[in-house]
Every structure is written in C-alpha cells, then in structure tokens.
Steps between C-alpha positions, in 0.01 A plus 500: 500500500394192699766288333768755591388481864554123517867519611409743781215280625723193478781656702265615778341155524836326477640710784205411725584132468788527747275664758227244434753223552602636839133530595424141406814358660372611840236227474663220298844364419646597160464174305157443653383849409637465147339157457160644594558797273604283204200267546261796502682646199449178306131490587452864405680468168319178408172687548627794292630264230163323486300821481723648230547168317878516530723204417716334764844436346603143425810326370809721469305811604396326821862439601611849402222638724615273782858626482387863485270437797774341709727797435251787527279363777705224656836669544387863498203471734656221705824689549323824590259334744766298677724807528221705657400210726859492630472863607611701197312832469257503209659821370848347494373185330335715234819702451724197450259325264424832331843515339367239256512744203871556565570126505279457192694767311833343596387156382357629172800717425727202558300306239512774237758732354342803669711695748416693814460871449657750743165552671472127559849477650397787726186303587704192596721714722203670663331164552802357679536810717126513572467139611817532709356806675172322572682201646728724705215713627288417800192295420254311713490126436219292646772255605876501440561132578504384137619802304738303278229251405258785431748664261556166322126453449471857371783434255319191370189714454701753297635237263160329482310807379784605268541165325125435514403813310771432241380142459139618478595740222698242302285187527150599614404789271256293296339334802160625612555725805216355707576138422873552541459671837286207619779254426759734652310502828462122484876462462560732797253301710695179432803678647342660807263226616768230561710756689202593717415135567859408583633799693202701631213446741250629238302672775305805388329768709189572293443854624322774307835671442649182354204439270510859374876488442462166322226644280725793412791269415284275283278751320713813476847346485472153349219590263502868406871581543620181335273543199624857463860377513442222246309740276786751500765233443304345213433843346872591504441755774739337745728801470221717641475269799876486542542877490222543756621233741703770672171602666431161660739509794423861606125432478539178699712677762233770539222239525696296756574812703134604506365155582773330707712790613806371315759774517838570345765749606572802284795322342265217410247740347772658287604149399144426385503814285835410344393141434175618340696741280735217405216277383359784292834583338591142417159387380408814308753439221550292299146383434473174693236363264734551203782319678262218593400457137868484405579247770228268373720419202791388714342179626323222307142407577460199729 
C-alpha cells in the first residue's frame, strides 16, 4: 500500500517545487539560490551516505552521475528558476515543463518500432490545444519585460528533465541512489556557482521566510522527492510517474493561486485541463518503462 502511494506523494512534492522556487526567488537571485541549495544538498547527502554506509560513485559511474546531474538539476532547475525569476507564473512554468511525459513518449517511440495509438494522437492534439489556450488566455506575470527569455529558459528545463531521466535510466541504474545524487548535486553546483559569481550580486535576504523555503527545497524536494523519483525510475516504475505527471501542473496552479494569487482566465483553466488530459493519454500507453528498456539496446555503452 505504501509503495503504491509513492507516485502520489512524489507528484505533490514535485508540484510544490515551483511554488517554493518563487518563494525563494523573492530573497535571492536564481543562480545564487540554486548554489546555496546545491551546497546544502551535497552536505545533507554526504551525511546520509556516511550514516548508511553508501558508496560514492567513481570512475565511469562518477561521470555518468555528473551528466545526469547537469541535465536533471542544472538545466531543469536552472531553466525553471530563471524563467520564474523573469516573471513567468509558477503555474505556467509547471505546465510547460509538465509536458515532459509527452516529449519522453515521442523520443522513445522514435527510437523503437512502436507506434502511437489513437488515444495518444488525441492526447497530442489536446496538448497542443490546451497549451495554446493557456497562452492565449489572460494570466498575471510578475513582469512581462523578458517573456521571450523566460520561455526559452522553460524550454531548456523541459529538455533537461526529459533527457536527464532517460539518461538516468540508461546509464545510472546500477549506481547507488544516495551516492549518485551527491555527485549529481556537485555537478549542478559547478554550473550554478560560476554563473552566480559572474553575473549576480549574490546578495541574500536571510529572512525567516527564506530559510523556511530553503529548508523545504532542500529536505522535501532535493532529498525526499528526488529519492522517490530515482527509486521509481530504477524500479521500472517510471511509467507510473509519467502517467501521473498530468497532476503536477494543476496542483501547482492551485498552490500558486492560494499562496501568490496567481490567476488564469477561464480559457486558461480549460487549457490546463486539456493539457493535463493530454499528458495522461500520451503517457498512459504504451508503458514508458517498457519502451525505455527497448531503447537501451539502441545505443552502445560509453
């Protein structure tokens, strides 16, 4: 029963990450906030690895973990944080990145001889219509000065999480989850820290709200949610995650509305429903984990 609840817990935690990001970005610039978060993540996971006697990956496993970390945490988190910092609503950011299962299915189907089923073609159509409706509807941006840049960062986040989870599945299955996550965060830190040093003031307002939001991002998101994700991917349950990702954007939109007052017009709300339905239809069948296992044979080990 508890194992079956893991995807639900993961999705709820994952959705809160966008709201947590907007909270934290009120007190620190994106690369600075992410550098602090990654440093705390590393410290936390080193402690966990020591207490549980887990092995830190070396050699080829070390570099595989680095690549997965740059994609999952570097591009995904970096793209999402920079998009939100440029004014994009947290709900919209979640919606655009939340079509990851659709992109994953398209990539995997292109690498195998599987074909889209009618329900999946319907899902693609609904997804296109839904996102178009959200973008056409009235939504409140924090700032509309850099909308194009925000969309570009969000697109990089989408490709980062999509390719990162695929890479994690193919090359990192045998790597200890705790040790691998430690190296992934280290790789992300090597990306964010130079950006913060070069392009940001690195000033932080250490308020109670910031400390609490940082604690949530580190403990609940970087630790608990990530371990749940890696567990499901390594246990061939990625299809369960994919089919439930349709819940992320609506949950995020509700959270952002309750906390920040982010609102969408009725056409935007309908678009959210259509996009969520699209993710469900596309990711539900075929079994993503089966396609991932088939795609493993298409590329040689490095």
